[in-house]
C-alpha positions, 0 to 999 in steps of 0.5 A: 283487059287486066281480068282477062290477062288474070283468067288466063293464068287462072287458067294455067293455074288450072291446067299445072293442078290437073298435070299434078294429079295425073290427068291426061290433058291433049297436046292442042291445051299444052300449046294454046296455053303455053302460047297465050302465056307466052304473048301475055310475058311478051306485052312487057318483058321486064315486069316480074309477072312476065318473068313469071309467066315464062317460067310457068311456060317452061313448066308446062312445057316440061311437063309435057316431055318429062314427069316433074315432081307433083310439088313442083307443078302444085308450086307453080300452079299456086305462085300462077293462081295468086297473080292471076286472082290479085288481077281479078281483084284489080 
């Protein structure tokens, strides 16, 4: 189960990296990834990992409406990517 949740984190990291590179992403992908991360975060909201998931959802949703600096998106991608890799190795 933890490995599946780690894959969701890695997918979110790839999405943030694609947004930082200026690629056009369909709105459905934004909704699906944000929904998955919010559901994952609601498992145990007091955990720092869940707080990280919520912050990444905020980045994804806000990047749909406004242009965020690339370094903010890359920083988020690195944080959630490392979290995902740690979940895969557990």
